[in-house]
N, C-alpha and C positions, 0 to 999 in steps of 0.2 A: 099060193097066196090068193086071197080073194079080195077083190076091189069092192068097196062099198059104194052104194049109190045113195042119192038123197032120199029115196023111198025105203031104204033099209030100216026095219023096225029097231035094230040095235042102236042106230044113231040117236033115236029119240030117248032111249034108256040111258045111254052113257053120256051123250053130249047135249042133251036137251036141258030145259029149264030145271028139271028136277035134279039133275046131276049137281048143279051149282047149289041148289037148296040142300041137298043131302050133305055136301061138303060143308056148307055153312052151318047146318044143323049139327053135324058131327063136331065141328070146331066150337060151336056154342056149348054143346054138351060137355066137351072136354074142358072148356074154360069154366063152366059152371061146376063141374066136378072138382077142378083144381081150387076154385074159390071155396067150395063147400069143405074140402079137405083142409084148406088153410084156416077157414073160420073154426072148424072143429078143433084143429090143433091149437089155435089161439084161445078158444074157449076152455079147452082142457087145461092149458097152461095157466090161464087166469083163475080158473076154479081151484086148481092146486095151490096157487099162490094165495088166493083169498082164503082158502080153507086153512092154510098154515098160519096166515096172519090172524085170522079170526080166532083160531084155537089158542095161539100164543097170546094174542091181545086180550082175550077174555081172562086167561089165567093171570096175566100181568095186571089187568085192571082190578081183579079181585084181590090180589096181593097188595096193590096200592091202597085200596079202600081199607083193608084190615090194618095196614100200617098206619094210615092216617087216623083211624079210630083208636088204635092202641096207643099211639104216641100222644094224641090229643088228650085221651083220658089220663094217661100217666102224668103228663105235664099239668093238667088241671088239678089232679090230686096233690102233686108236689107244690103247686102254687098256693092252693088253699091251706095246706099244712104250714108252709112258710109264712103265709099271711097270719094264721092263728098264732104261731110262735112269736112273730114280730109284734103282734097286737098285745100280747101279754108282757112284753119287754118294755124297755125304756126308749124305743125307737120313735122317731117322729111319725105322725099319723099318715104322712105321705107314703111311707115304706109299706105298711100292710095294705094300703089302698092300691099301690102299684102291683103288689103280688096278687091281690084279688082281681084286679083288672086284667092282668096277664093270664090268670087262670080262666077267667071268663072268655077271653079271646081264644085260648086253647080249647076250651069246651065247645065254642062255636066252630072251631076248626074240626074237631072230632065229629060234630053233627054234619058239617058239609062233606067230610070224608065219607061218612056212611051213606050219603046220597050220591056219591060218585064224583063230587067236585074236588078231586084230589089236588089239583094245582092250586086252587084257591086255599084249600086246607093247608098246604105246605107253607104258603105265604103268611097265612094267619098264625101258624105255629111259630114261624120265625118272628113275627111281630109280637106275639105273646111273650116269647122268651126274652125278646129285647126289652119289653116293658118291665118284666120281672128283673132283668139285669140292671136297668136304670134305677129301679127301686132299691136294689141291693147296693148300688154304688152311692145312693143318697144316705145310706146308714152310716 
């Protein structure tokens, strides 16, 4: 065994101020690596989730737009046809006007649906059909 003295150069290397700095640097590097790995894993999970939501969300949004357009156009045509049929009959003037107004509201719903406002379009479709139903009940 060899005894070390204060003048031993090995003491400066192992026990000196750089030894603490090296240990601190290694700890900081390990913590930074762990943070980077955690951030990368979190980013990857978020990207995967966002990608799945975006892909599924775009398809659902497109389907909702086409549904709003189709339903609005169909109800508009049905309301106009009913308005013309009631206009030629002996029904009060309120009845064909209600059908025509309901058809106009459904047409507006189809327009809003084509622009991506599908929730508003849904509520307008409901309101248009209700106006037509009120006109039908008045007959």
